[in-house]
Structure formats: structure tokens, C-alpha cells
Steps between C-alpha positions, in 0.01 A plus 500: 500500500626707790155583632221256570176532308319575824732790575459637147123492555540679833722767342251558219216539748702748708605703196141537382375573851761770558450661158127522565554633855738767369240591236757440228257271315128440488343166420157347511636148549805491728506120497524481119772763504686307769489186285640690201780650709575156650527346153736769375716471812510119478602520133778741585628288788507188282711662225823375657361148535419492128843641417670232711301227328597633158868508601476135612340402168776672304771332706338159462542531122872558546561257787706256294724774363542645849608161633755456223653842559484484880293816541335549839120473484455756779725751329326461166158515667585839652633629168203379295248634751679837515509522122130418471423768759711757313335411168157555656609807696409336833655586831555199724569502870 
């Protein structure tokens, strides 16, 4: 994860605070809304972590074949991760 959980919480609080201040939204419970925004933001930030883990799992299944053929793990990791991102229509940094 590129951003710490604390920073994600701070960003969520600031987003809600600024939306309320700009009268773009109205809410009776700003704290509950902040928690919802924080959860959505944290889920979004962790997408790449989950994608990386899935790529590692896929490569672990083919590790023996990769060793026999002399394929670079790093190169295959990048390719698998990119393909998973394309399949899911994700944009990675």
C-alpha cells in the first residue's frame, strides 16, 4: 500500500469536512460518513496489493516450469500483474 492507513483516514476526514463546508453534501452524522469514505478509500488503495499477491500465487504454481526454461521471475511477475490489471480494467501507477 502506498499510503498509510492513518493518512487514508486523514484524507477521508478532510474530504468529508471540505464537502460539508462547501455545502456540496449534507449529513446528520459526519463521523459515520467519514468512516464509510475511509473504508472505500482503503479498499481502493489496497487493490494493487491484492493484485500483486494474486500474481505471486500464479507464479508460484509455475515456479518449477520457470526454472526449467530459465524465465526471469521479475519479468514474468510484471507481465502477469499487467495482464491481471488489464483483465480487470485497472489502472496501476
